[in-house]
Each structure stands twice: as C-alpha cells, then as structure tokens.
N, C-alpha and C positions, 0 to 999 in steps of 0.2 A: 826568412832569412835562409833557412834550409832547405827550402824548396826552390830558391834560388838558384843555388848550389848546385842542388842536384839537377835542376834543369841545364844550368849550363854544360855540368858533365853530360847529361844527355846529348847535347849538340855535338860538342867535341866529341866525346866517345859513349857512345849509346850505352852497351853493356854496363858501362862503370855507375852510371847515372842510376839502370836499373839495380845492379847490384847492392848500390846506396840505400834504394827503397826497398826491396825485397830480400836480399840474401841472393844464395845459390838456389835459389827455387826455379820451380816450369818457366817462369816469366824469364830470368837470366838467361837460359839454354833459348829459349825462343829469341831473344832477340839478338842474341850471338847468332843464329841462321840466318836472321832478315838481315843483321848488318853484313855478314858475308853475302847475301844473297844482292844486296845493295846499299848504299848508306843509309837512303831517304828513309826504306820502310823502315829499318834499325831507330833512326831519329824518334820516326812518326810513333813507333811502336813503344819506346823509350820515355817520351813526352808523355804519352798517353797513361802509362803502367805510374809516372808519379802524380799526374792531374785527378787519376782515379781512387786515390787514398782520399 
C-alpha cells in the first residue's frame, strides 16, 4: 500500500515521491533537476527510484 501511494505521488509530483522514498539525498536533487528539464524524465526517474528498493 505504501509503494502505491509513493508511485501516485511520483506521477503527480515526482520530487515528492522520491523524497518519501529516500529523503533529501542525491536522488531527490537529481529528480528536481530532471523534473525542471522535463516533466516526463522526472516521472521516469521517480518511479525507477521507488521500484529499485
């Protein structure tokens, strides 16, 4: 159930999904950058970070 909530957050607000998974680490900042460069790369990275665990 927790992963489902994180994935939904990753789709609507990718940095939030990554933050809920790993906190303020390097993956969070990479996701911020990817989301600013394009929304889709941010979503892909966020889902990958969540699924990687």
